[in-house]
C-alpha positions as CSV (number, residue, x, y, z in Angstrom):
1,M,0.0,0.0,0.0
2,G,1.1,3.5,-0.7
3,Q,1.6,6.2,1.9
4,T,-1.0,8.9,1.8
5,I,0.1,12.5,2.0
6,K,-1.6,14.5,4.8
7,K,-2.6,18.0,3.9
8,K,-1.9,20.6,6.6
9,I,-4.8,23.0,7.0
10,N,-4.4,26.4,8.5
11,L,-7.5,26.8,10.6
12,N,-7.0,30.6,10.9
13,K,-7.7,31.0,7.1
14,L,-10.9,28.9,6.9
15,K,-14.0,30.8,5.9
16,T,-16.2,28.5,7.9
17,G,-15.5,26.6,11.1
18,C,-16.5,23.2,12.3
19,S,-20.0,22.6,13.4
20,P,-19.4,22.5,17.2
21,C,-17.2,25.7,17.0
22,M,-19.8,27.6,14.9
23,S,-22.6,26.6,17.3
24,E,-20.6,27.8,20.3
25,A,-19.8,31.1,18.6
26,K,-23.4,31.6,17.8
27,K,-24.3,31.0,21.5
28,M,-21.7,33.6,22.6
29,E,-23.1,36.1,20.2
30,Q,-26.6,35.6,21.6
31,K,-25.3,36.1,25.1
32,I,-23.4,39.2,24.3
33,S,-26.4,40.7,22.4
34,H,-24.4,43.0,20.1
35,R,-23.1,45.1,23.0
36,K,-19.7,46.7,23.1
37,V,-17.0,44.9,24.9
38,S,-16.7,47.7,27.4
39,E,-20.4,47.3,28.4
40,I,-19.9,43.7,29.4
41,K,-19.1,43.1,33.0
42,I,-16.1,40.8,34.0
43,E,-18.4,38.4,35.9
44,E,-20.6,38.0,32.8
45,V,-17.6,37.3,30.6
46,K,-16.5,34.6,33.1
47,N,-19.9,33.0,33.0
48,I,-20.0,33.0,29.2
49,I,-16.6,31.4,28.9
50,S,-17.2,28.8,31.7
51,S,-20.5,27.8,30.1
52,M,-18.7,26.7,27.0
53,F,-17.0,23.9,29.0
54,D,-19.8,22.9,31.3
55,N,-21.1,19.3,31.0
56,K,-19.4,18.6,27.7
57,T,-17.1,15.8,26.6
58,Y,-14.6,16.3,23.8
59,L,-12.9,13.5,21.9
């Protein structure tokens, strides 16, 4: 059998992300509600970030 060549993909240059990442980004947008970053309190930012990792298993 021949050896397959693996393509290296630069994830920073992709126009779309993977499904789990896109859904998490959408959830964060909804929680932020189009506010300016300066209007979001630190505790709220902590809750948004920690909610991304609650009760989830990653392979």
